[in-house]
PyMOL commands that place a pseudoatom at each C-alpha (Angstrom):
pseudoatom trace, name=CA, resn=MET, resi=1, chain=A, elem=C, hetatm=0, pos=[14.981, -9.405, -26.506]
pseudoatom trace, name=CA, resn=VAL, resi=2, chain=A, elem=C, hetatm=0, pos=[18.578, -9.217, -27.645]
pseudoatom trace, name=CA, resn=MET, resi=3, chain=A, elem=C, hetatm=0, pos=[19.399, -7.465, -30.904]
pseudoatom trace, name=CA, resn=GLY, resi=4, chain=A, elem=C, hetatm=0, pos=[22.548, -7.237, -32.976]
pseudoatom trace, name=CA, resn=ALA, resi=5, chain=A, elem=C, hetatm=0, pos=[23.883, -10.756, -32.359]
pseudoatom trace, name=CA, resn=ASP, resi=6, chain=A, elem=C, hetatm=0, pos=[25.418, -12.510, -35.364]
pseudoatom trace, name=CA, resn=SER, resi=7, chain=A, elem=C, hetatm=0, pos=[23.972, -15.933, -34.604]
pseudoatom trace, name=CA, resn=PRO, resi=8, chain=A, elem=C, hetatm=0, pos=[21.343, -17.702, -32.492]
pseudoatom trace, name=CA, resn=LYS, resi=9, chain=A, elem=C, hetatm=0, pos=[24.124, -18.876, -30.150]
pseudoatom trace, name=CA, resn=GLY, resi=10, chain=A, elem=C, hetatm=0, pos=[25.327, -15.265, -29.801]
pseudoatom trace, name=CA, resn=ARG, resi=11, chain=A, elem=C, hetatm=0, pos=[21.783, -14.138, -28.937]
pseudoatom trace, name=CA, resn=GLU, resi=12, chain=A, elem=C, hetatm=0, pos=[21.548, -16.910, -26.361]
pseudoatom trace, name=CA, resn=GLN, resi=13, chain=A, elem=C, hetatm=0, pos=[24.838, -15.845, -24.734]
pseudoatom trace, name=CA, resn=GLN, resi=14, chain=A, elem=C, hetatm=0, pos=[23.804, -12.180, -24.650]
pseudoatom trace, name=CA, resn=ALA, resi=15, chain=A, elem=C, hetatm=0, pos=[20.404, -13.082, -23.159]
pseudoatom trace, name=CA, resn=ALA, resi=16, chain=A, elem=C, hetatm=0, pos=[22.124, -15.145, -20.442]
pseudoatom trace, name=CA, resn=LYS, resi=17, chain=A, elem=C, hetatm=0, pos=[24.425, -12.201, -19.612]
pseudoatom trace, name=CA, resn=LEU, resi=18, chain=A, elem=C, hetatm=0, pos=[21.436, -9.863, -19.409]
pseudoatom trace, name=CA, resn=LEU, resi=19, chain=A, elem=C, hetatm=0, pos=[19.541, -12.260, -17.138]
pseudoatom trace, name=CA, resn=HIS, resi=20, chain=A, elem=C, hetatm=0, pos=[22.587, -12.656, -14.873]
pseudoatom trace, name=CA, resn=TRP, resi=21, chain=A, elem=C, hetatm=0, pos=[22.980, -8.859, -14.659]
pseudoatom trace, name=CA, resn=GLY, resi=22, chain=A, elem=C, hetatm=0, pos=[19.324, -8.472, -13.640]
pseudoatom trace, name=CA, resn=GLN, resi=23, chain=A, elem=C, hetatm=0, pos=[19.625, -11.143, -10.950]
pseudoatom trace, name=CA, resn=GLN, resi=24, chain=A, elem=C, hetatm=0, pos=[22.763, -9.509, -9.539]
pseudoatom trace, name=CA, resn=ASN, resi=25, chain=A, elem=C, hetatm=0, pos=[21.411, -5.953, -9.482]
pseudoatom trace, name=CA, resn=PHE, resi=26, chain=A, elem=C, hetatm=0, pos=[17.698, -6.304, -8.651]
pseudoatom trace, name=CA, resn=ASP, resi=27, chain=A, elem=C, hetatm=0, pos=[15.669, -7.811, -5.817]
pseudoatom trace, name=CA, resn=THR, resi=28, chain=A, elem=C, hetatm=0, pos=[12.008, -8.747, -5.843]
pseudoatom trace, name=CA, resn=VAL, resi=29, chain=A, elem=C, hetatm=0, pos=[10.727, -7.559, -2.472]
pseudoatom trace, name=CA, resn=GLN, resi=30, chain=A, elem=C, hetatm=0, pos=[7.387, -7.725, -0.727]
pseudoatom trace, name=CA, resn=VAL, resi=31, chain=A, elem=C, hetatm=0, pos=[6.576, -4.069, -0.099]
pseudoatom trace, name=CA, resn=LEU, resi=32, chain=A, elem=C, hetatm=0, pos=[3.146, -4.589, 1.478]
pseudoatom trace, name=CA, resn=GLN, resi=33, chain=A, elem=C, hetatm=0, pos=[1.685, -7.671, 3.129]
pseudoatom trace, name=CA, resn=LYS, resi=34, chain=A, elem=C, hetatm=0, pos=[-2.008, -8.577, 3.232]
pseudoatom trace, name=CA, resn=GLY, resi=35, chain=A, elem=C, hetatm=0, pos=[-3.432, -7.374, 6.551]
pseudoatom trace, name=CA, resn=GLN, resi=36, chain=A, elem=C, hetatm=0, pos=[-0.386, -5.210, 7.318]
pseudoatom trace, name=CA, resn=ASN, resi=37, chain=A, elem=C, hetatm=0, pos=[-1.332, -2.198, 9.445]
pseudoatom trace, name=CA, resn=VAL, resi=38, chain=A, elem=C, hetatm=0, pos=[-0.013, 0.968, 7.785]
pseudoatom trace, name=CA, resn=GLY, resi=39, chain=A, elem=C, hetatm=0, pos=[-1.825, 3.433, 10.047]
pseudoatom trace, name=CA, resn=THR, resi=40, chain=A, elem=C, hetatm=0, pos=[-4.810, 4.287, 12.199]
pseudoatom trace, name=CA, resn=GLU, resi=41, chain=A, elem=C, hetatm=0, pos=[-7.367, 7.028, 11.749]
pseudoatom trace, name=CA, resn=ARG, resi=42, chain=A, elem=C, hetatm=0, pos=[-10.150, 8.594, 13.794]
pseudoatom trace, name=CA, resn=ILE, resi=43, chain=A, elem=C, hetatm=0, pos=[-13.580, 7.192, 13.009]
pseudoatom trace, name=CA, resn=TRP, resi=44, chain=A, elem=C, hetatm=0, pos=[-16.693, 9.165, 13.927]
pseudoatom trace, name=CA, resn=TYR, resi=45, chain=A, elem=C, hetatm=0, pos=[-20.005, 7.847, 15.304]
pseudoatom trace, name=CA, resn=GLY, resi=46, chain=A, elem=C, hetatm=0, pos=[-18.663, 4.337, 15.956]
pseudoatom trace, name=CA, resn=ASP, resi=47, chain=A, elem=C, hetatm=0, pos=[-18.313, 1.965, 18.882]
pseudoatom trace, name=CA, resn=LYS, resi=48, chain=A, elem=C, hetatm=0, pos=[-14.539, 2.621, 18.689]
pseudoatom trace, name=CA, resn=GLU, resi=49, chain=A, elem=C, hetatm=0, pos=[-12.631, 5.862, 18.133]
pseudoatom trace, name=CA, resn=GLN, resi=50, chain=A, elem=C, hetatm=0, pos=[-9.796, 4.507, 15.955]
pseudoatom trace, name=CA, resn=ILE, resi=51, chain=A, elem=C, hetatm=0, pos=[-9.728, 2.199, 12.940]
pseudoatom trace, name=CA, resn=LYS, resi=52, chain=A, elem=C, hetatm=0, pos=[-6.751, 0.266, 11.576]
pseudoatom trace, name=CA, resn=LEU, resi=53, chain=A, elem=C, hetatm=0, pos=[-5.922, 0.754, 7.902]
pseudoatom trace, name=CA, resn=GLY, resi=54, chain=A, elem=C, hetatm=0, pos=[-3.828, -1.363, 5.572]
pseudoatom trace, name=CA, resn=THR, resi=55, chain=A, elem=C, hetatm=0, pos=[-3.989, -3.505, 2.483]
pseudoatom trace, name=CA, resn=ASP, resi=56, chain=A, elem=C, hetatm=0, pos=[-6.009, -6.559, 1.510]
pseudoatom trace, name=CA, resn=GLN, resi=57, chain=A, elem=C, hetatm=0, pos=[-3.362, -7.995, -0.834]
pseudoatom trace, name=CA, resn=ASP, resi=58, chain=A, elem=C, hetatm=0, pos=[0.337, -8.813, -0.979]
pseudoatom trace, name=CA, resn=PHE, resi=59, chain=A, elem=C, hetatm=0, pos=[2.322, -6.453, -3.214]
pseudoatom trace, name=CA, resn=TRP, resi=60, chain=A, elem=C, hetatm=0, pos=[5.750, -7.131, -4.686]
pseudoatom trace, name=CA, resn=LEU, resi=61, chain=A, elem=C, hetatm=0, pos=[8.142, -4.903, -6.647]
pseudoatom trace, name=CA, resn=ALA, resi=62, chain=A, elem=C, hetatm=0, pos=[11.365, -5.606, -8.542]
pseudoatom trace, name=CA, resn=LEU, resi=63, chain=A, elem=C, hetatm=0, pos=[13.764, -2.882, -7.432]
pseudoatom trace, name=CA, resn=PRO, resi=64, chain=A, elem=C, hetatm=0, pos=[17.450, -2.087, -7.806]
pseudoatom trace, name=CA, resn=LYS, resi=65, chain=A, elem=C, hetatm=0, pos=[19.165, -3.501, -4.701]
pseudoatom trace, name=CA, resn=ALA, resi=66, chain=A, elem=C, hetatm=0, pos=[20.433, -0.055, -3.671]
pseudoatom trace, name=CA, resn=GLU, resi=67, chain=A, elem=C, hetatm=0, pos=[16.878, 1.342, -3.569]
pseudoatom trace, name=CA, resn=VAL, resi=68, chain=A, elem=C, hetatm=0, pos=[15.158, -1.330, -1.451]
pseudoatom trace, name=CA, resn=SER, resi=69, chain=A, elem=C, hetatm=0, pos=[15.907, 0.351, 1.901]
pseudoatom trace, name=CA, resn=ARG, resi=70, chain=A, elem=C, hetatm=0, pos=[14.762, 3.773, 0.636]
pseudoatom trace, name=CA, resn=ILE, resi=71, chain=A, elem=C, hetatm=0, pos=[11.154, 2.767, -0.119]
pseudoatom trace, name=CA, resn=LYS, resi=72, chain=A, elem=C, hetatm=0, pos=[8.634, 4.658, 2.042]
pseudoatom trace, name=CA, resn=ALA, resi=73, chain=A, elem=C, hetatm=0, pos=[4.839, 4.343, 2.153]
pseudoatom trace, name=CA, resn=LYS, resi=74, chain=A, elem=C, hetatm=0, pos=[2.357, 7.210, 2.545]
pseudoatom trace, name=CA, resn=TYR, resi=75, chain=A, elem=C, hetatm=0, pos=[-1.414, 7.066, 2.364]
pseudoatom trace, name=CA, resn=VAL, resi=76, chain=A, elem=C, hetatm=0, pos=[-4.212, 9.466, 1.496]
pseudoatom trace, name=CA, resn=LEU, resi=77, chain=A, elem=C, hetatm=0, pos=[-7.877, 9.017, 2.437]
pseudoatom trace, name=CA, resn=ASP, resi=78, chain=A, elem=C, hetatm=0, pos=[-10.594, 9.367, -0.214]
pseudoatom trace, name=CA, resn=LYS, resi=79, chain=A, elem=C, hetatm=0, pos=[-12.699, 11.436, 2.220]
pseudoatom trace, name=CA, resn=LYS, resi=80, chain=A, elem=C, hetatm=0, pos=[-11.591, 13.789, 4.987]
pseudoatom trace, name=CA, resn=ASP, resi=81, chain=A, elem=C, hetatm=0, pos=[-13.474, 11.892, 7.708]
pseudoatom trace, name=CA, resn=LEU, resi=82, chain=A, elem=C, hetatm=0, pos=[-14.353, 8.240, 8.235]
pseudoatom trace, name=CA, resn=GLU, resi=83, chain=A, elem=C, hetatm=0, pos=[-17.780, 7.516, 9.712]
pseudoatom trace, name=CA, resn=ALA, resi=84, chain=A, elem=C, hetatm=0, pos=[-19.257, 4.328, 11.199]
pseudoatom trace, name=CA, resn=PRO, resi=85, chain=A, elem=C, hetatm=0, pos=[-20.640, 1.902, 10.400]
pseudoatom trace, name=CA, resn=ILE, resi=86, chain=A, elem=C, hetatm=0, pos=[-17.815, 0.695, 8.175]
pseudoatom trace, name=CA, resn=ALA, resi=87, chain=A, elem=C, hetatm=0, pos=[-17.011, -2.828, 6.969]
pseudoatom trace, name=CA, resn=ALA, resi=88, chain=A, elem=C, hetatm=0, pos=[-13.670, -4.604, 7.022]
pseudoatom trace, name=CA, resn=ASN, resi=89, chain=A, elem=C, hetatm=0, pos=[-11.776, -4.490, 3.701]
pseudoatom trace, name=CA, resn=GLN, resi=90, chain=A, elem=C, hetatm=0, pos=[-13.675, -1.391, 2.566]
pseudoatom trace, name=CA, resn=ARG, resi=91, chain=A, elem=C, hetatm=0, pos=[-11.574, 0.848, 0.296]
pseudoatom trace, name=CA, resn=VAL, resi=92, chain=A, elem=C, hetatm=0, pos=[-11.034, 4.226, 1.969]
pseudoatom trace, name=CA, resn=GLY, resi=93, chain=A, elem=C, hetatm=0, pos=[-7.999, 5.627, 0.165]
pseudoatom trace, name=CA, resn=GLU, resi=94, chain=A, elem=C, hetatm=0, pos=[-4.724, 4.930, -1.583]
pseudoatom trace, name=CA, resn=ILE, resi=95, chain=A, elem=C, hetatm=0, pos=[-1.252, 3.912, -0.457]
pseudoatom trace, name=CA, resn=SER, resi=96, chain=A, elem=C, hetatm=0, pos=[1.635, 5.329, -2.489]
pseudoatom trace, name=CA, resn=LEU, resi=97, chain=A, elem=C, hetatm=0, pos=[5.164, 3.954, -2.339]
pseudoatom trace, name=CA, resn=TYR, resi=98, chain=A, elem=C, hetatm=0, pos=[8.034, 6.377, -2.844]
pseudoatom trace, name=CA, resn=ASP, resi=99, chain=A, elem=C, hetatm=0, pos=[11.713, 6.072, -3.639]
pseudoatom trace, name=CA, resn=GLY, resi=100, chain=A, elem=C, hetatm=0, pos=[12.688, 9.573, -2.549]
pseudoatom trace, name=CA, resn=ASP, resi=101, chain=A, elem=C, hetatm=0, pos=[10.340, 11.853, -4.505]
pseudoatom trace, name=CA, resn=LYS, resi=102, chain=A, elem=C, hetatm=0, pos=[9.610, 9.261, -7.198]
pseudoatom trace, name=CA, resn=VAL, resi=103, chain=A, elem=C, hetatm=0, pos=[6.355, 7.281, -6.948]
pseudoatom trace, name=CA, resn=VAL, resi=104, chain=A, elem=C, hetatm=0, pos=[6.996, 3.579, -7.594]
pseudoatom trace, name=CA, resn=GLY, resi=105, chain=A, elem=C, hetatm=0, pos=[3.533, 2.172, -6.867]
pseudoatom trace, name=CA, resn=HIS, resi=106, chain=A, elem=C, hetatm=0, pos=[-0.091, 2.884, -5.927]
pseudoatom trace, name=CA, resn=TYR, resi=107, chain=A, elem=C, hetatm=0, pos=[-2.241, 0.423, -3.990]
pseudoatom trace, name=CA, resn=PRO, resi=108, chain=A, elem=C, hetatm=0, pos=[-5.724, 0.461, -2.415]
pseudoatom trace, name=CA, resn=LEU, resi=109, chain=A, elem=C, hetatm=0, pos=[-5.971, 1.447, 1.266]
pseudoatom trace, name=CA, resn=VAL, resi=110, chain=A, elem=C, hetatm=0, pos=[-8.626, -0.587, 3.094]
pseudoatom trace, name=CA, resn=THR, resi=111, chain=A, elem=C, hetatm=0, pos=[-10.034, -0.909, 6.589]
pseudoatom trace, name=CA, resn=LEU, resi=112, chain=A, elem=C, hetatm=0, pos=[-8.587, -3.872, 8.474]
pseudoatom trace, name=CA, resn=GLU, resi=113, chain=A, elem=C, hetatm=0, pos=[-11.561, -4.156, 10.821]
pseudoatom trace, name=CA, resn=SER, resi=114, chain=A, elem=C, hetatm=0, pos=[-15.249, -3.378, 10.877]
pseudoatom trace, name=CA, resn=ILE, resi=115, chain=A, elem=C, hetatm=0, pos=[-16.625, -0.712, 13.192]
pseudoatom trace, name=CA, resn=ASN, resi=116, chain=A, elem=C, hetatm=0, pos=[-20.265, -0.742, 14.232]
pseudoatom trace, name=CA, resn=LYS, resi=117, chain=A, elem=C, hetatm=0, pos=[-22.371, 2.322, 14.879]
pseudoatom trace, name=CA, resn=GLY, resi=118, chain=A, elem=C, hetatm=0, pos=[-21.836, 3.590, 18.418]
pseudoatom trace, name=CA, resn=GLY, resi=119, chain=A, elem=C, hetatm=0, pos=[-24.468, 4.025, 21.091]
pseudoatom trace, name=CA, resn=VAL, resi=120, chain=A, elem=C, hetatm=0, pos=[-26.643, 7.114, 21.424]
pseudoatom trace, name=CA, resn=PHE, resi=121, chain=A, elem=C, hetatm=0, pos=[-24.357, 8.908, 23.884]
pseudoatom trace, name=CA, resn=SER, resi=122, chain=A, elem=C, hetatm=0, pos=[-21.229, 8.041, 21.912]
pseudoatom trace, name=CA, resn=ARG, resi=123, chain=A, elem=C, hetatm=0, pos=[-22.749, 9.378, 18.689]
pseudoatom trace, name=CA, resn=MET, resi=124, chain=A, elem=C, hetatm=0, pos=[-24.019, 12.512, 20.463]
pseudoatom trace, name=CA, resn=SER, resi=125, chain=A, elem=C, hetatm=0, pos=[-20.547, 13.167, 21.875]
pseudoatom trace, name=CA, resn=ASP, resi=126, chain=A, elem=C, hetatm=0, pos=[-18.977, 12.672, 18.439]
pseudoatom trace, name=CA, resn=TYR, resi=127, chain=A, elem=C, hetatm=0, pos=[-21.545, 15.010, 16.896]
pseudoatom trace, name=CA, resn=LEU, resi=128, chain=A, elem=C, hetatm=0, pos=[-20.691, 17.749, 19.400]
pseudoatom trace, name=CA, resn=HIS, resi=129, chain=A, elem=C, hetatm=0, pos=[-16.947, 17.351, 18.792]
pseudoatom trace, name=CA, resn=HIS, resi=130, chain=A, elem=C, hetatm=0, pos=[-17.114, 16.841, 15.054]
pseudoatom trace, name=CA, resn=GLU, resi=131, chain=A, elem=C, hetatm=0, pos=[-19.875, 19.113, 13.812]
pseudoatom trace, name=CA, resn=LEU, resi=132, chain=A, elem=C, hetatm=0, pos=[-19.650, 22.077, 16.163]
for i in range(1, 132): cmd.bond("trace and resi %d" % i, "trace and resi %d" % (i + 1))
show_as sticks, trace
zoom trace
């Protein structure tokens, strides 16, 4: 919305200038890609010891061009420990995107694979390491 123009043509010219400025100074960037691995975590009582974590959607942000290279991702799990069995695309936490100290986005953190329950000896070993 453009305010203060004397005529409809003046508003149109100001809107075009504003649009041009936005196109010159901002980029729309894909910050996370569906299936992108953002980390791995230990999983207890499963047929594997590590599970890949990421996102189940594409995420885009419009950012000032100077800030695009400064975007960093960090994630936090909902629970301290992940335990099998666990399904693919199960939400297990949150990914936060930062521009320095400023949070610019929050997205769901999901498992990128399913992990089945491990065998008896595997689960017993995990119990001894995890619980004791």
